[in-house]
C-alpha positions in Angstrom: -42.1 43.3 9.9 -39.4 41.9 7.3 -40.9 40.3 4.4 -39.0 37.3 3.3 -36.5 37.2 0.0 -38.7 34.1 -1.6 -41.9 34.8 -1.6 -43.2 31.3 -2.2 -42.8 29.1 0.8 -41.7 25.9 -0.9 -40.2 26.4 -4.5 -40.1 23.3 -6.6 -36.5 23.8 -6.8 -34.6 24.9 -4.0 -30.5 25.7 -4.1 -28.8 22.5 -3.5 -31.2 20.3 -5.0 -30.5 18.4 -7.7 -32.1 19.6 -11.0 -34.9 17.3 -12.2 -33.8 14.3 -14.3 -30.4 14.7 -13.0 -28.5 11.3 -11.7 -28.3 13.1 -8.3 -25.7 15.9 -6.4 -25.5 19.2 -6.8 -25.8 20.9 -10.4 -23.2 22.8 -11.5 -22.6 26.4 -10.4 -23.7 26.0 -7.0 -21.1 25.0 -4.7 -18.0 27.1 -4.5 -14.8 25.7 -6.2 -12.6 23.7 -3.9 -9.5 25.4 -2.0 -6.0 25.2 -4.0 -3.3 23.2 -1.8 -0.4 25.5 -2.8 0.7 27.9 -0.1 -0.5 31.5 0.1 2.2 33.1 1.7 5.1 35.5 0.1 8.0 33.7 -1.3 10.8 32.9 1.3 13.8 31.3 0.0 15.2 28.3 1.8 17.8 28.2 4.5 20.8 26.1 5.2 20.1 24.6 8.1 20.7 24.6 11.8 23.4 26.8 12.9 26.7 25.5 13.9 25.9 26.7 17.8 22.5 24.7 18.4 23.6 21.7 17.0 26.8 21.9 18.8 24.5 21.8 22.1 22.2 19.2 21.2 25.2 17.4 20.4 26.8 17.6 23.9 23.1 17.1 25.7 22.7 13.8 24.1 26.6 12.7 24.4 25.9 14.0 28.4 22.5 11.6 28.5 24.2 8.9 27.2 27.4 9.0 29.4 24.7 9.1 32.4 22.9 6.1 31.6 26.0 4.3 30.7 27.6 4.8 34.4 24.4 4.3 35.7 24.2 1.0 33.9 27.8 0.1 35.1 26.9 1.1 38.8 23.7 -1.2 38.7 25.9 -4.0 37.5 28.5 -3.7 40.0 26.5 -3.0 43.3 
């Protein structure tokens, strides 16, 4: 049989209860501090951006889609 860590089953002040006479909330030191908003990873220098190859491919795809829909609109308008 295990014994409870707190021999008093109903203590007057439990962790997380406001201290008597306090204006409410949790007393200082009961909760851990909040996480910082800064990154925790190693520092990596910024890259210059997209390489010329992928940027050229994306540009060609955009031009091909635009031409397709332009030709489709012309066929619908004339037909």
